[in-house]
N, C-alpha and C positions, 0 to 999 in steps of 0.2 A: 662411469665415464672413462672413456679410453685415455690412457696417459700419453704425454707428448714427449718429443725428443728433440734434440739439436746436435748436430756433429761439426766440431771445429777441425780444421785441417790446417797442419803446417807441412811444409816440404815440397815434393817434387809432384809431377803429373801422376806418377804411379801412385802417391798418397792420395791424390784427388781422386783417382779412380778406385782405389780401396775404399774411400769414405762413400762412393756411390754404393758399394756393395754393402757397407755398414748400414747405410739408410735403407737399402733394399731388405735387409734381413730384419731390421726393426719394423719396417711395414708388414713384412710378412709374419712377424710375431704379433701383429694387432696394435702397434703404437702408431701415433700419428705425428707428422711434423709440426713443431711448435710454430704458431702463427708469430710474425715479425713482432719484436717488442716485448714478447712475453716470456717469462721464466719458463723453461722446459722441466718437465719431471725427471728427465734423463738427459745429461750432458755427457757427449763422448768426445774426448781429445784424441785425434788421430795425428801422432807426433812424427817429428823428423829428428835424427841425431847427426846430422851432417855438420851443422854449425851450432856454436855455443849459445846464439841468441835464441834458438828454438827451445832449449832447456829453460833459459830465463823466462821465456814467455809462458811456458806451461806452467812453471811454478808460481809464476805471478798471478795467473789466472786461477790456479788452484787455490791460492791465498785469498783471491777475491771471493770465491765460492764458500770458504769455510764458514762465515757467519750465516750465509743463506742456507747452508746445510745444517747448521745449528738450529736455525729458526723453523726449518722444514725438513725433519728427519726422512720424509718420504723421497726427497730429492735423491737420485743417484748419479754417481759420477764414475764414469769408466775411462781408463787411460790405455791406448793401443798403439800400434805402430812401432817404429824403430826404437824410439827412446824407451818405450815400455820393454822391448826386447833386450836392450841394454842394461837399463837400470833396475828392472823388476822390483825387488824388495825395497830399494832405496826410495821409490816413489811413496810406498806407504810409510817408510820412516819419515820422510819430509811431511806427507799429508795422509795421516792415518785415516781420515774420514773418506778416502777413495774406496769406492766399493768394489771395483773390478780393475784388474790389470791384466791385458792380454797381449799377446806377441803378434809378430808379422805372419806367423804360420798358422794361426787359428782363429783368424776373424770370424769363421763361420759358427764359433762357440759363444759369441757375445750374448745372444739372447738367453741361453741357458745359464750363462754365468750371473747375468743380472738378476734372473729369477731365483737362482740359489742364493745369491747375496741377500735378497729381499727376505726370503723364507728363513734362512739360517742366521740373519742379521749379522753377518760376518764378511769381511773382505774376502774376495776371491782372487788368487793369482793362477793363471795358466799360461805358461810359456812353452811352447813346443820348440824344440831344437831343429826340427826339419819339416818341409812342407808334406803333408799327406795327400791333400786333394789340391788341384790347381784352382785358385780362387775364381776363376770365371765360370766355374759350376754354380757359383752363388748368385741369388737374384741380385739385381741392381736397380736403384732409383736414378736414372740417368738425369744429370743437372741441366742438360740441354735436349730439346726434342729434335734438333737438326744436325747436331755434332757430338760424336761419340769417341770415347777411348776404347781400344781393343788391345788387351795384352797378348803378346805373342810368346813371352817368357817371363820368368822371374828369377831373381838371383843373379850373380855376376862371378865369373871366373878369373876376373883381373885382380892385381894386388898393389893398386895405387897406395902410396904410402900414407896419404892424407886421408883416406876413405875407409870409413867402418861399415859401410853397406855390405859388402860381401859377408862379414861376419854376422850381420844381423838378418839378412835376407837369404844367405846360403849359397850354394853353388847353382849355377844356371840350369834351369829346368825349362825345356820348350814345349810347347803345345803341338799338336799335330795340326797341319795345314788344313786338314779336313774341318777340325773343330774351330778353328779360326775363321775360315770362309763361311762355315755355317752360322758362326755368330754374325759376321758382317752382312750376310744377306737378311738374317732376321731383322737386324737393326735397319737396313734399307727398306724392308717391308713396312716397318713401322714408321718410316718418314724421315730416317736419318739420311743425310746427303753428303756428310763428311765425316770421314773417321781418321783417327790417328792411331797407328800402331805403336805400342809401347813395350819397352823392355829396357832393363838397367844397362845393356849393351845390346841394342836391338838388332844391330847388323851382323852379330855372332849367332844369330837364330839359325839353327840348323846343327850347331856342335854337339848337342845332345843325342843327335841320331846319326851324325857323320855325314851331313850333306852341306858342303860349303857354298853351294849355289841356292839354298833353300829361301834366303831372304829376298833375293832378286826375283825368284819365281814367284814369290808370294805378292810382291807388288804387281808383277804382271797378270797374275789371277785376280787381283782387286780390280785391275783394269777391265776385265770382261763382265763385271757385275753391273747389270741394268739399273740405273737410278742413282749409281754411287758417283757423285760428281767430283769429290775431291778427297785425294788419299795423301796423308802425310804420315811421317815417322820420327820418333825420338826415343833415346838419344843414342847416336851411333859412336863408335870409338874409331878414331883414325886408324889404329893397328889392323882392324878388320874390315876397313872400307875398301871394297874391290871395284874394279872397272865394270863388272856385270851388273852391280847396282846402280852405277851412274848410267849405263845403257837402258836399264829398266826403267829408270825414271825418265829418261829422255824420250823413251818409245812408248810409254804408257800415258795415254790421252789424259786421265784423271789424276795422275802423279803430279803434285804441285811443285812448281820451281822455287822450293825453298829447302835449305839444308841447314840443321842445327847441328854444328860440328864442335864440340868441346875442344878448346885449345890449351887452357890452364896456364901454359907459360909460353913465352916466345923465346925462352933461353934453353939451349940444349943441356946446359949443365943443371938447370933445375929440372927439366923433363926427365933426365936421367934419376935425379934424386928422388922425384916423384913416382919412378918406375912406370912411366907412361909408353914406353915401348915404341916410340917413334920420335923423330926429330923435326925441327922446324921446316927443312927443305921437303920432306915427305909430306907434311901438314899442307904446305904451299902448293906442292904438286897436286894435291887430291882437289884442292880449290881450282887450279887452272883446268883441270880435266872436266869438273863439273861445269864451268862457266864455257868451256869450248862445246860441250854437248847441249848446254842449255844457257845461251847467252843472257836471258832474262832473269836467271836464277839470283835469288838473294841468300846471303850466307850471314847466319848469327852464331854466336858462340858463348862459352863460359871461360872466365879467367879468374884466377886466384892470385892475389897481391900479397906479397910478404912471406911466402913459403920459406922454411927455415934455410938459411944460408944464402938467400937471394940478396945479391949485391946491386950496387947502382947500375952496374954493366948489365947484369941479367934483367933488372927492371926495364932498362933502355932498350934491350933485344924485344921485349914484349910490346913496348910502344912502337918500335920499328916494324914488327910483325903486322900489328894493327894497321899501320900506314899501307903496307903491302896488300893485306887482305881486303881491305876496304869492306869491313863487316856493317851490315845495316843496323846491327845492334849487337852489343856485348853485355852479358850478365855478370857483372863484376863483384867479387868478393874478396872481403880481407881474410886472410888465413886465419882459421880457428883451430887450436889444439884440441884434439879429441882424444882423450884417454883411450888406450887400447890399440892405437895406431902407431907405426914406427915412426911417423914425423914427430909425434908428440915428445919423444925422447932424443931427437936429434940435437946435435950441438948447434950454435949459432943461430938461435931463435931471433928473429928480427924484432927490435924494439917496438912496441905498440904506436909511438908517435911517428916512426919512419913509416910503418905499415900505413897508418892514417894518411900522411902526406903523400905517398905513393898512389894510394887509392883514389885521393882526389885528382892528382895529376892524370891518372889513367882515365878517370871518369870524363874529365874535361877533354882529353885528347880524342876519345871515342865519340863524345857529343859532336865535336867538330866533324869527324868522319861521317858519322850517321847524317848529320845535316846535309853534307855534300852529296852523300849518295842519295838522299830522299830529293833533293833539289833536281838531281837528274831526271826525275819523273815528272816534272811539271810539264804540262801539255800532253801527257799520255792519256789513253783511255784504258781503264782498269776495271776488273770485275771484282765487285764487293760483296761477300756474304754478310748480311746484317746480323749483328749479334746483339745490339742494344734496342729494347723495345721502347724506351723513352729518349727524348733528346730536348735540347734547348730549342725554344720556339719564340718567334715574334709574330708580328701581326699576319705576315704572308708566308714565311719560311719557316721550316723546321730543320732540326740537325739530328742525324743519327750516326751510329758508328758500326764498323764492322771490319772484317778482314780481307786483304787483297789475296789473290792467288799465291803471291810470294810472301804472305804472313805479315805484311805490314798493317799496322793499325791505320784505318782511314776514317774520318770524319767528312759527312757529305750532307749538303743542304738540299732540300726539295720543296716543291709546292705543297702545301698542307692539303690541298685537294686530292693528292695522290701519295697517300701516306705508305711508306714501306713498312712491312714487319719483319721481326726476326726469322731467319730462314729464307727470306727472299734474297734474290741476286740482282745488286744494282749496278748499272753501268755508269762509272763515274769518270768525269775528266778532271785531272788533277791540276788545281790552279795554285796552290802553295804548298809549303812543306815546313816540318820542323824537325828536330832531331828524333823525336818519337813517333811522329804520325805524319800522314798524308791529309790534305783536305781539298775537297772540290765540290762540283755541282753534279747531281744525278741527271742523266739524260733518259735513262729507261729503267723501269722496274719490272723484273721479271718474277712472277708469282710462282712459288714452288711448292711441292708437297711439304717441305720442311716449314714453310711459312704457315700453311693451312694447319699442319700439325701442332705447330705451337700454340695457334689461337684455340684450337679444339682442346688440347690438353691442359691449357692454363685454366679453362673453365672448368674442366672435369676435376682438376687436382684439388680443388675446395671440396669436392664431394666425397671422394674415396682415394686411397693410396694408389698409386700407379707403379708397376714394376716393368721397367722398360728395359729392352735389351737382353731379356733372359734368353738363353740357349734353348734350342728345341729338345735337348735331353740333358739329364744330368749324369755325372760320372759315379 
């Protein structure tokens, strides 16, 4: 009987994509995904090291598995990702029953390490300090049949004082445009209609081979691929965001009118302490140019509250910039001290109660802005890519969810005689708005290859593992 696995993911989109690769490797090694609600034979934690709550979540879950492991020694536990790269032996010190610890640079070693741990009955640690092979050469079990991540680079050359990711992921390494576009075309052939280009600093793409226009050219090239309906990217850095990228977005028909641009702080003093290499006026200038080129564009961002030395005036500058920028959404975080970063040893650490109070104020402030932005869309007609297969139902109407072209969550109702499927595109008239979503009625459902692919693959997935999105050649 084949053994089963489950993968638990913490962190960013890059980690989600890495988990697709982990699942693909385990599929290829002959394991099967564990059915919902059943204890898997192999549990893999793909971890994040950006915030302390990710550490707490991992060790809490490991403690939960300790008695399960004791009762069933055949259970194998593996810990990978950024926290594994950072903590290494500490994980085994805290949880000696973990079977495998692997880093960000050797995801491909996991099946071998699991087998070695099983045969030798001894924990295995393998942490490489640098990337040997670009991870996109690995198989992947795509979590969506119609939407996919495509990595353009790994690593980061920035030195933000709050971030440990460059230490754990290494310096930036770029894929060739030929390899990227080959993967995109393969995905489209398999029914994918939306791709998101990923990188720690995605718009620095090209620095590895000295081409500053490489990212804008990549967006344009994606625009010429038949069947690819939506192109997105994340996350860019304001320092490297250039007008040629804005032009490429505006001039490429399938480039979506959405920009996720991390701000982190609206205070120039704090931005300097963060070593962010831009100031508030430059940031707002980018947004102005994006909106002139694409009037319908929506902007989302990341903000950190309570960075060391943040005064009330600094925090007010962040609130003021949010008011000016009119973000449709902001992912807000309380500053988390990370050992090994310059910020962790800075003076004037902000008291936790002050950080918590500011976080609450920022959240309320941005909620009001998001609601105002979303209400401006009432009465508009929007194209929604359906993402949820099930929705709330009553006697005559059903509700499903999806993403608009500008990346806002949308709930729509429709007649049950004309049921939409994930991967279909629905024309929706917006009738109401909330801070985190739009709602409305569907007027038309366009069946897509993505929708057909979803139905077929859902049926097949119960029969055998699927390796979706594999490149046509291996490095």
